[in-house]
C-alpha positions as CSV (number, residue, x, y, z in Angstrom):
1,M,-10.0,17.0,-29.5
2,V,-9.7,18.6,-26.0
3,A,-13.0,16.9,-25.0
4,V,-11.7,13.5,-26.1
5,L,-8.4,14.0,-24.1
6,A,-10.4,15.2,-21.1
7,L,-12.7,12.1,-21.4
8,L,-9.7,9.8,-21.7
9,W,-8.1,11.4,-18.6
10,V,-11.3,11.0,-16.6
11,A,-11.6,7.3,-17.7
12,L,-8.0,6.5,-16.9
13,S,-8.2,8.3,-13.6
14,A,-11.3,6.2,-12.7
15,K,-9.6,3.0,-13.7
16,L,-6.2,3.7,-12.0
17,F,-7.2,5.6,-8.9
18,V,-11.0,5.3,-8.2
19,W,-11.6,1.6,-9.1
20,P,-8.1,0.1,-9.2
21,A,-7.4,-3.7,-9.1
22,R,-7.8,-4.6,-5.4
23,D,-8.5,-7.6,-3.2
24,P,-11.2,-8.1,-0.5
25,V,-10.2,-7.8,3.1
26,A,-12.4,-10.7,4.2
27,G,-10.6,-14.0,3.7
28,A,-7.2,-12.5,2.8
29,H,-4.2,-14.4,4.0
30,A,-0.5,-14.0,3.5
31,D,2.9,-14.3,5.2
32,A,2.8,-10.6,6.2
33,V,0.6,-7.5,6.1
34,V,2.4,-4.3,5.0
35,V,0.7,-1.1,6.1
36,L,1.9,1.7,3.8
37,N,2.1,5.2,5.3
38,F,0.3,4.4,8.5
39,S,-2.8,6.6,9.0
40,G,-6.4,6.4,10.4
41,P,-8.4,4.7,7.6
42,R,-5.5,2.4,6.7
43,W,-5.0,1.4,10.3
44,Q,-8.7,0.5,10.5
45,V,-8.3,-1.9,7.6
46,A,-5.1,-3.2,9.1
47,E,-6.8,-3.9,12.4
48,A,-9.5,-5.8,10.7
49,L,-6.9,-8.0,9.0
50,A,-5.1,-8.5,12.3
51,R,-8.3,-9.5,14.0
52,E,-8.9,-12.1,11.3
53,R,-5.2,-13.3,11.6
54,A,-4.6,-12.7,8.0
55,A,-0.9,-12.9,8.6
56,P,1.4,-13.7,11.5
57,V,3.4,-10.4,10.9
58,M,2.3,-6.9,10.3
59,L,4.9,-4.4,9.0
60,V,3.7,-0.8,9.7
61,S,5.4,2.1,7.9
62,V,5.7,5.2,10.2
63,A,7.4,8.5,10.2
64,S,9.0,7.7,13.6
65,V,9.3,4.3,15.0
66,E,9.6,5.8,18.5
67,W,6.7,8.1,18.3
68,N,4.3,6.9,15.7
69,C,4.2,3.1,16.1
70,P,0.7,2.0,17.1
71,R,0.4,0.7,20.6
72,A,-1.8,-2.2,19.7
73,S,-1.6,-5.9,20.4
74,F,-3.3,-8.7,18.4
75,P,-3.1,-12.3,19.5
76,G,-1.0,-14.3,17.0
77,V,0.2,-11.2,15.2
78,R,3.7,-9.7,15.6
79,L,3.6,-5.9,15.0
80,Q,6.8,-4.4,13.6
81,C,7.1,-0.7,12.8
82,F,9.7,0.7,10.4
83,R,10.7,4.0,8.8
84,P,11.4,3.4,5.1
85,D,14.5,4.8,3.4
86,P,13.7,6.7,1.3
87,F,10.5,7.8,3.1
88,S,8.3,6.9,0.2
89,T,6.4,4.1,-1.4
90,M,9.6,3.0,-3.0
91,G,11.3,2.8,0.4
92,E,8.3,0.8,1.8
93,A,8.5,-1.6,-1.1
94,R,12.2,-2.1,-0.7
95,Y,11.9,-2.7,3.1
96,A,9.0,-5.2,2.6
97,A,10.9,-7.1,0.0
98,Q,14.1,-7.2,2.1
99,Q,12.0,-8.6,5.1
100,A,10.4,-11.1,2.7
101,R,13.8,-12.4,1.6
102,Q,15.1,-12.5,5.2
103,H,12.1,-14.4,6.5
104,D,11.3,-16.5,3.4
105,W,7.9,-15.0,2.8
106,H,6.1,-15.8,-0.4
107,S,3.0,-13.6,0.0
108,L,2.2,-10.1,1.1
109,I,-1.0,-8.1,1.7
110,L,-0.6,-4.4,1.2
111,V,-2.8,-1.9,3.0
112,T,-2.9,1.4,1.2
113,S,-5.3,4.1,0.2
114,L,-7.7,3.7,-2.8
115,P,-5.9,6.2,-5.0
116,Q,-2.4,4.7,-4.2
117,A,-3.3,1.1,-4.9
118,T,-2.1,0.9,-8.5
119,R,1.3,2.6,-7.8
120,A,1.8,0.6,-4.6
121,R,1.2,-2.7,-6.5
122,V,3.7,-1.6,-9.2
123,R,6.3,-0.6,-6.6
124,V,6.1,-3.8,-4.5
125,E,5.9,-6.2,-7.5
126,R,9.2,-4.7,-8.8
127,C,10.9,-5.6,-5.5
128,F,9.1,-8.8,-4.5
129,S,8.5,-11.8,-6.7
130,G,5.8,-13.5,-4.5
131,S,2.1,-13.0,-4.4
132,V,0.8,-9.5,-3.7
133,Q,-2.7,-8.7,-2.6
134,V,-3.8,-5.1,-2.3
135,V,-6.5,-4.0,0.1
136,V,-7.6,-0.4,0.3
137,A,-8.9,2.2,2.7
138,R,-10.9,5.0,1.4
139,P,-9.3,8.4,2.0
140,P,-11.4,11.3,3.2
141,L,-13.7,12.6,0.4
142,A,-12.3,16.1,1.0
143,T,-8.8,15.0,-0.2
144,F,-9.8,12.6,-2.9
145,A,-9.4,15.0,-5.9
146,Y,-6.0,16.1,-4.6
147,D,-5.0,12.5,-4.1
148,V,-5.9,11.6,-7.7
149,V,-3.9,14.5,-9.2
150,Y,-0.9,13.6,-6.9
151,E,-1.1,10.0,-7.9
152,W,-0.9,10.9,-11.6
153,G,2.5,12.5,-11.0
154,A,3.7,9.8,-8.6
155,L,2.7,7.0,-11.0
156,A,4.4,8.7,-13.9
157,K,7.5,9.0,-11.8
158,A,7.4,5.3,-11.0
159,L,6.7,4.2,-14.5
160,I,9.1,6.6,-16.3
161,W,12.0,7.7,-14.1
162,Q,12.2,5.1,-11.3
163,R,11.7,1.9,-13.1
164,S,13.7,-0.4,-10.8
165,C,13.2,-1.5,-7.2
């Protein structure tokens, strides 16, 4: 029985956090790109999207708008940094949805890490009724096991206790 449960846990972990539903970077297009929890690998993916002009607006979630906003410029792309409230994926989803309502956006591209992709999609789709594409950055291999364990708890929290936007 323990072996069956362990195998089930590994299979679900693989489906949810290692090979989640995601969209390709190349050819992606939307009203805005939303970069969740701005960091190195995510920023590299966001830069590729900006160079391809995947969206005219890029929302970047940062710890401090004053100190952490990337000093980058991309022709035809307006970069807007924000600090979500609460400082979490839920706060990021709420902010993106609020901006979408304010600017009449119908599609978003989320840039997140591979393990967070499932939870990010759940959170944003609860707040935003338009089209959501998820593109991912691979986290460092050294943190991948920790990230998967963390995501189990965070996804449970999103599915069980924080079911609204």
